[in-house]
N, C-alpha and C positions, 0 to 999 in steps of 0.2 A: 730636867732642866740642864741638859748638856750643852756644850758650846761647839760651834763649828768653826774651824780655822782653815782658811784657804792658803796653803803654803806653796812656794815656788822656789826652785833652785836646781841648777845643773850639778852633776856629780863633780865637775871640775872645781866647784867652790864648796865642797863638803856638804853635799845634799841640799840643804835649805839655805836660802838667802833672804827671803821675804816672808811676811805673814800678814794675813788680813782676817780680822775677826768678823764673821758673817752673822749679823743680827736680823737683817731682813733683806729681801730682794724685791725691788720694785717691778711692777708688771712691764715697765718700759725698758728694763735693763737688757742689754744684748750680751753682756759678759760680766764676770765678777772680777773686781780688781785683784791684783796679786799682792797689794799691800805696800808696806813700808819695810825698810831694811832691818834685819836683826842686829843685835849688838855686835860690835866689831866688824860690821859689814858696811861698805860704801857702795852706793849705786850711782852710775853715771849714764845719762841718756845722751848719746853723741851722734853727730852727723859723720859722713864718710871721712871728713878731715880731722876727726877726733875733737871737734869743738862741741861744747855743751849747747843743746838746743833749748829753746824757750818752753814754758809750760804749754801743753796742748799740742806740741809739734812732735811728730813721730821720729824716733831715732833708734839706734841699736843700743841695747842694754849691755853695759860693761860693769863688771863687779870687781871691787877691790876689797882689801881687808885681810884679816888673819886666816880666813877659811880658804883662800885661793891656793890651789894645788901647785906643785912645782912644774908640772907638765905631764906629757904622755910618755910612758915607758917605751924606750927604743924608737920613738917617733919624733926625731929632732925637728924636721921641717914643719910638721903639724903643730908642734909646741911653739915654734917661733911665730907661726901665723896667728895663733889664738891667745897666747900668753905674752903680753907686752908690758913695757915699762909704763907705769901710771904717770901721766903728765901732770897730775894734780897733787900728787903726794910723792915727794922725793924719796927714792929708795924703795918704793912700793911697786908691786906688780898688779896687773888686773887681767881679768879674763873676758874676752870678747865672746858673748853668748851666741850671737847670730840671731837673737830674738828681737823683734821690733816691739817697742812699747812707747808710752808717753806718760808724762807726769800729769796728774789731775790737779785741780785747784786745791783740793783738800790735803795734798801731800802724799796721796797714794799713787801707785803706778798701775796703768791699765795695759794688759798684754794684748798685742794686735795679731802677731803671727811670726812666722819665720822670715828671716832676711832673704832667703832664697825664694820666698813667695812674693817678693817685691818686684814690680815691673814698671816700665816706663812707657806710656802711650801718649803721643802727641805733646811731649814735654811735661806731662803730669806724672809724678811718681805715685804709684798706686799700690797699696797693701791689699793683696787678695784676701788675706785673713780678716781684714776689717769688713769686707763685703760679706764674707761667709758668716761672720759673727751676727750681722744684722739679719741675714737670711734665716739663720738657725733660731732666731728669736720668734719667728712666725710659727704659730701653733700647728699649721698644716704641713710644715716642712719636716720630714723625717730625716733625710740626709741631704747634703748639698756640697758642691765644690764649684769654684770659679777658676777658670783658666784663661790664658791669653793664647790665641791662635792667629796666625797670619793668613790672609786670603791670597788669591792668585796674583794680585798686584802688589803684595807686600804690606797692605794696611793691617795693623794690629787691632784685634777686636776682643772684647771681653765676652766670655761664654759662660752661662750659668747652667750647671747640671743639677737637677733636683729629683729627689724621690719624695713624693708627697701624698697626703690623703686627699682624695677628690680629684677634680680636673684642673689642669694647668691653665691659669688665666694670666697671660704675660702682661697685659695692660695693667691689671690690678697689682700684680707683683712689682712692676716697675714704679707705679705711683707710690706704693708703700715704701719702697727703698728710697725714693726721693725725699721722703720726710726726714731721713737720717743721713743720707749720703748726697754728695754733690752729683750733678748730672753726669760728669765724666766717669763716675764709678758705678753707674747703673748699667748692667749688661743689657744688650739689645738682642743677643742670640740666646735662646733657651733650649735645653734638651731635657725632656721628661723621661725618666728611667724607672724601671721596676726596682732596681738596686744598683748601687755603685760597685764597679768591679774592684776586687781585692787581689793583692799578690799572695803568694803562698804563705807569707808570714803575717798575713792579716792586715797589711797596710793598703791604703788606697792606691790602685794601679792607674795612674793618670794617663799612661800611654795607651791604655785600653779604652779610654773614653772616646766615643764616636764624634766625628765632625757634625756640626749642626746642618740642618736644611736651611739654605739661605732664603728660601721662600717664606720662612716663618719669621724673618727679621722684623718686619714693620708691624707696628701696633695698629695700623689703619687697615680697613677692609680693602682688599686688593681690587683695583679697577685697572684693567689693561689699557695701554695707550691705544687710541683710536685713529687720530689724524696723523698725517705724515710728520707734522711738526712735533707732536707728542712722541712719536716713535723715534725721531732723530734725537730728541732730548734724552729719552730713556736710554738709548745706546751710549750717549756721552756719560750719563750717570753710571751705567753698568761698568764702563771702562775705568772710571776713576774710583768707584767705590768697591769694585770687585764683587758685585752682586748680580746674580743671573736674572732675577725677577724684580722689575721696578714698576710700581703702579703710579698712576698720575696723582694720587693723594698722599704718597709717601713723602715724608719730610726729609730733606737733604741732611740736616743736622742730626735728626733722629736715627738715620741710617749710618751714622759714623762720620759724616762730613764735619769739617771744622774750618776756621777762617783761612788757613793756609791752603787747604784743598779747594776752598771757594774761589780763590784767585785762579787756580788752574782750571776750575770749572768755567769761569767767565772767559778765560783765554780760549778754551776749546769751543765754547758756544760761539764766540766771535769768529773763530776760524771756520767752523762748519756752516754757520748761518750767514756769514759775511755781515755781521752786525757790529754794534758798538755798545754792547751791554756793559753796565757799570757794576762793580762788585756789590754795592749797596743793594742792588736789585735782588740778589740772592737772599739777603737777610730779610728783605720786605716780602718776597714771594718765594718761600723755600720749597714749594711743591711744584711739580710740573704743571698741574692744573692752574694754580695761581699765576705761574709765570706766563703761560699761554694766554690766560684771560686778560692780563695786563700788558702784554707785549707792545700794544699800540701806544700806550701812554708812557712807556718807559723813557722815551727821549725827554719828555718834560719832567719825569720823576727824577732824572739825573741831576736836575738843577735844584731839587728840594733841599732846603736847609733844615727843616723839621721833619724827623722820621717818627711815625707812630709805631712804637714797639708793642703797645697794648692799648687799643682804643676803648674797649668795653670796661665796665665796672662802675660801681656805685660810689667809690671813694673819690675824693678830690684828686685830680690829676697831678702827677709830679712831672716837672720839666727839668731835664738833666743836660747840662752843658758839657762839651767834650773835653777830654784831656789833651795832652800835647799832640797825640796822633791825629786829632781832628775828626775821628769817626766815632760811631756809637757802639762798636763791637763789645767794648768792655762791660756794657750794661745789660747785655742779653741774658746772661745767667741770672742776674739779680731780678730782672723783670719776671722770669719764669717762677722764681721762688716767692715773689710777692703775691702771686695768685691772680685769679680771673677778675677779682673785684677792684684791682688797682690799675687804673689807666696810667700809662707812662709814655711820654714823648721825649725824644732826645734830639739835640741839635748836632749837626755836623758843621765843621768850619767851612765858611765860604772859600771857594777856589779849589776844592778837591778835584773837580772835573777838569781843571787846567784851562778852563775858558772864562769862568767868572773870576773877578779880581779877588785876591787874598786881602783880608782885612788889614788896614794900616795900624790898628791899635786895638787893645782890649775894649776900649769904650765903643769903638765903631762896631766890633763884632757883637757886643752885648746889645747895642741898639738894633742891629739887624735881627737878633734872636727875639727881642721883644716884639718887633714888627710881625714876625712870623707867628709867634705865640698868640698874639691878640687877633689873628685871623680865626683862631679856634675858640679862644676865651677872651672876649673883648674887655671885660671889667675885673676879673679876678674874684676874690683874693687868690694869690698864686703861691704854689709850693715849688720852690726852686732848689736845685742842688747840682753837685758836680764833683768829679774826682780830679785831684791834682790841679792842673790849670783850670779845669771845669769849675772848681770851687771858687776861684777868683772871678771867673766870668759870671757865675751865678750871683756873687756879691755885687759886682758892677751892675748887673741887671736890676737887683734889688734897689741899689742907689738911684738909678734912673727912674724906676717905677715909683719909688717913694717921692722923688722930686716932682713927679707929674700927678701926685695925689692918689695913686693906686696902692692897695693894701697887699703886702707880702705876708703870708701866713707863717712861713718858716723857711729857714735856710738849712739844707742838708749838706754838710761839708765833709767830703770823703778825703781826709788827710791832705788838706790844702793849707798852705801858709804863704804869707807875703814875703818870706825870706828870699832874697836874691832878685826880686822883681825891680828893685831900685838900682840895679847895676846895668850899665850900658855895655853890652857884649857885641855890639855891631862890628867893631874893628878889633877882633881878638884872634890871634893865631891858635890859641888853645881851643877856642870855639870851633875852628875849622878842623883841627885834629880830632876833637871829640865827635864832631859830626861825621867825619870819615869812618871812625870806628863803628858808630851807630849804623851807618849806611851798610857797611859790610855785614854786620850781624843781621840786619833786616833782610838784605838780599839773600843771604845764605838760608835764612829761615823760610823765606817765601819760595825760593826756586831750587835750592839744594844743588844737586849735581847737574841739573839741566842748564845752569848758568855757566857761560864760558868766561872765566875770569881773565883769560889772556887778552880779551878785547877791551878790558877796562883798566884805566890808569887814574887813580885818585890822588896819589901823592903830589905834594907841592901845589895843590889846587885849593882855591877858596871854596866855601860851602856852595856858593852860587855856581861855580865851575863844576863842582862835583855833581850837582843836580843835573846840569846840562849833559855831562858825560854819561851818567847812568840812564837818563831818559833816552839818549841816542842809542846806546847799546841795546837796551830792552826793546826799543821800537824796531831795531834791525834784526832781532833774534827770532828764533822759531816759536817763541812763546806767544806771539800774537797779542801782546799787551799794548793798549792804546798809549801812544807817547804823551798826549795831552794829559791823560789821567795820571800817568806815572809822575810827570813833572808837577802836576797839581798837588799830589800827595806829598812829594818831597818838599815842595815850597811851603806847604802848610806846616809840616813838621818843623822845618827850619825857622819859620817866622814865629810859630808858637813858642819855641824855645828862647826867643830873643826879645819879646815884648818888654817894655819898661812900664811899670805901673806903680804910682805913688798913692797908696791907700790912705795915708795920713792926711791928705788934702781933701778927702771926701767927708761929707756930713755923716754924722752917726746915724745908724739905722735904728728903727724901733721894731726890730724883728728878732724873735728867739732863734738861736743857732744851735743845731745839733751837730756836734763834731765827732766823726769816727776817726780816732787817732791810732796810727800804727805804734805799737809798743816797742818795736825794735827797728834798728837801722843797720845798714851794711857799711863798714868802713874798711880801709886798707890798713892792715897791721904792719907797722914799721919793723917790728921784731921778727914776725913770721913771714913777711913778704907775701901775704895773701889776704883775700877778702874775708872778714869775720863778721858775725852778727852780734851786736851789742844793744843794750837798752837805749831807747830813743830819748836822750836827755839834752839834745842840741838846742832845744828851744823851751820856752815856757810850756807848762802842762797843757794850756788851752791854745798854744801857738799865738797868743796875744789877741785872740778874737774878741775877748771882752772889751777891748779898747774901741771896737768898731760898732758896738751896739749898746743900747740902753737896757735891752732885755737880757734874759738869762742865757748863758752858754752852757749847754749840757755836753759833757765829754764822755764818750764810750770808748774804752780802750779795747783794741782788737789785737790779738797776739800774732801780728804779722809785721812785715816790713812795708814800706811805702809801695814797693813794686808788687808785692804779693797780696795787697789788701783786698783786691777784687778776685783773687783766685778762688776756685771752688772750695778750698779748705776753709776759708774764712767768710765767704759770702753769705752762708746761711745764718751766721750770727748777726750780720748786718740786717738781713731781710727779716729775721725774727723781731729785732728791735723796731723796725719800721712798721711791721704788722701790729705790734703792741701799741705803738703810737696811734695808729688808725683806730684800734679798738677803744683806746682811752678817749680819743676825740669824739668817737661815736657815742660813748657813754655820757660824756659831758653835754653833748648836744641834746640827748634824750632827757637829761635832768633839767636843762634850761627850757626845754619845750614843755 
């Protein structure tokens, strides 16, 4: 009846710093926690700015306390780099381990991997060790390693190297990884090996790992382009994705495409085909075959307000209103995680194409959304939701539907509150300055070094004048972006940020509300002159939603900020809750029947 203790600690902190008593290991475990601090030991999980990170968020483990060494003998520079003053205990020193960890809800710490194994791809910070941990939990995996390699055009891609029993099935492997990891952490390139190469001292020799065969990237059966149009599109994809072999059933996003690259794809298609394709088309038709089949109807599809993200499924459909950007992009990952049985439709703000008028009010936009929704489901009952501004729009839709005698089954509110909507910002210089900063960030993210900033002057311009200036420069540039569409997107963003909405004047709903609330918020620290993350206590716990319904408000705390709520790090927690709600509803219906 012996005991097993899992201990962790670097030599620099006198051998051991944590301990975890192992009583049982669940079948689903991918790693064993390293535990809690020993006596006289302090543990800190910090971001690069040395701020404490919330529970569940990955950071570098720093160790303080009586066990911390004085430094490295005769290595002054290395000592200065790794042994620093403890910002939390005056007069104390702490050691930066270089290990990535996160706090678990039970107070234990989970080890993720080394800091030098942390990479950034398309804005996502990825811990390669976290992927390797999940891979290692699969019974058929004997050895594994995950690396990042750049292709010929500079796109970074995750590559999985595996030694396994049996035959490699990449589709099955990817699907199983998606159960535990967000989409952006699932490698699309795989290399099967007899054994992983080692250095002379027995460590993994990463430099000796071979490059993957790009023809094995797609999970779909390869079908070569046949028509001239398919071949033209395949060439464009090859150039942007850096992949030699593109089939007509390969999914643009599965091959490593993302929303920013989709903008460049649309620009290139319009240039080569002399067309006027809209970016939303790529999200609706992400394969060459889908794109070609629907090319004749794309002109009318551009005007669509309601986008089907998932048509099939036996569950009651969810209708999601857009956030301030006016598009459906933020919901795509959520829809994937909800599975094949959950139909989801998402609205985009009128006016994105630069031809249709932008809505004059939240009430007008909600009315338009209802009109489009009832073309699909005329009578309901309806499941409505939305993120940020989208939650307010969904609420207004529920108000109007209830007033007309229709039933709303539930409201899914993704960190939306009424705070600030009663303020008139239409004539505000700070508003113009803020919009200018947002525009610059948006353009840099979309076009990077391809955009010539010398042609654009935004200072001392109102928001409306900024929109005009950006639209003109982009339409004149080599990027081949449609001026109407650019203007439409910018006008929608501006208008969505400045609507006035007085919810207290509305009748109370008779609808249950499920609120997904961000636990943290970012504020500017007056002392440190930087942005820091703090607990979200600026409003009531339920954001005051109980005031607007006679039914129950259920709050689910998500360990994110408002901006990161729908990031892949947190989206699985939201999707799991929604799936559980579906299962509960199904069980209740079976009992009633």
